[in-house]
Structures are given as structure tokens and as C-alpha cells.
N, C-alpha and C positions, 0 to 999 in steps of 0.2 A: 848617325850620320844627322845634321842640323839640315833646319828645313832650307838655308839657303842652298846647302849641297842638294838636298833633292830636287829642290827647282830647275837648278844649274844641271842638275844630271838629265831629268826630264826634258828642259829645252834645248841640250842637246843631242836627247833620241829624238825630239819631233824635228830639229834641222836636219837631223842626216835623212830622215824619212822625207821628208820635204823635196830635201835637192838630186835626190837620189831616185825616185819616181818618175816615169816619163809623166807629162804635162795631162795627157788623157786620163792615167790613171787620177792627179789630183783633182780633175774638173769634176771626174765621174763620184769620186768621193765624195765632195763639197756638192756637189749638186744632188748626191744621196741624203746627205746629212743635213745641208740649208737648206736644200730645193733650188731649182732651177733660176725663180726671181731674185732671190738673196744672193745667189754664187753672181747671177750677174750683175746686181748691182755692186757687190765686193768685185769687181772684176774691174767696174767702172765702165760695163756696156750699156745702150739701151735697149738690146736685142736679147730674150732669155734665150732664145733658139740657138743661141751662139755657143753658148754651155754645153749642149746635147752635141750638135757638131764638135765641140773641142771633144768632148767623154767620148763618141765614136770615132775618132782621129778622121773626121771627113775634112776638116781644116785645123790649125794651127793658132793660137794667139799670136798676137802682136808681141815684142818683147815686154812692153812695159806691162800687159793684161798678165802673160807667164809671172811676172814676178809677184803682182797682186795674190794671185793663184796661189803660189806656191808660201808666200807670205801667209796667208790664211788660214792655208793648209799646216802649217807647221803651228801657227799659234792654235788652230782645233786642237791638234794632238796634244799640244802642251794641257791645255785646259783639260782635256779629256783624260789626261794623267790621273785626275782626282774628282772629274764627275762623270755622270753620264751623259750621251749624245746629246739628250733632250734638253738637261740642263746648258750644257755647250751652246746648242742651239739660241735659246733663252739669251745667255750672256752676249753673243755677237748681235744679235738685233735689239738688244733694250740701250737706254740712254746709260751711259758710263761716267759716273762722275769725275773717275781718273782722267779721264780725255777732254779736251778744250769743250766747250760750254757743253760740256755731256753730251755729246756726241756718243751715236754707236760703237762699237769696232767694228761693223761694216763700212760706216761712212768714213771712218778713220783711215782703214786700210786704202779704200777707194781715193783718197785722197794723197795718199801716198806717206800716211804718217805711219811707218813702220814701227816706228824706236818707240811710241809711244802706246800704242797696241800691245805690244810685246812686252812693256812693264806693267801696262794694266793688268796683262793674262798670269806674270809671273809674280804680282801683288795679290792676285785673285786666289791661286796656284797655294800662295804661300798662307792663305787663309786671312787679309787683307783687303 
């Protein structure tokens, strides 16, 4: 199987997981793997405690926040298809030359630049 096919297969699998999980499961996963503060930053909220409340099903995020969480989860799963969770976390918080102004994927997702982050993740998974 060609690399592009492998990347697209991993992307489809990650996307399927991101849309099929309950948002509480998505929030819990991101909280465990990125930390509460980084997940809050990704979601575009100032209160990190919101992440814990979503994970505990105490309340639900607004639709725009839900989308950021799901996009972040899908990208995490895609990059994790080739790297350890520790490396994926570093990738999320580090400056990325494939994103505008070398912003981090967390910052880009918070700014709703989903396509750019996905393209950067695909390139990383493909070895670029």
C-alpha cells in the first residue's frame, strides 16, 4: 500500500472515531493526553475546568467548541497512528512550520484553521 493510501486510511479511521464518540469521551481523552490547560486552549476557552466538566458530563460544550474538540481528537488519532502519545502532545504544542506564522496546531485549531492542521498532520504522518 502506498504511503498516501496509508495516510488516508489512517485519516478515515481517525475521523470515524472522532464523530462517533460522545463528546464527553472526546474531552476526557484529550484531557488525559494533552492536559486540561492545553485542551482548553485548543477548544478556545479560558477556563480549563470546563474541560473536566465536559469529561464528567456535567455540561456540554457549545457547537463551535464541540467541533474544535472533535477536530483535535481526530488529528491526535491520526498522528498517533505513527507516533507515541508523548510525541503527539509535543507535535500539538510545538511551533509548526507548515502552519501560518509557525503557530502550533493547538493555536490553529483554536482559530478554526482545521484544514491547515489536517494538512500538517497528514504531512507529518507521511514523513514530511
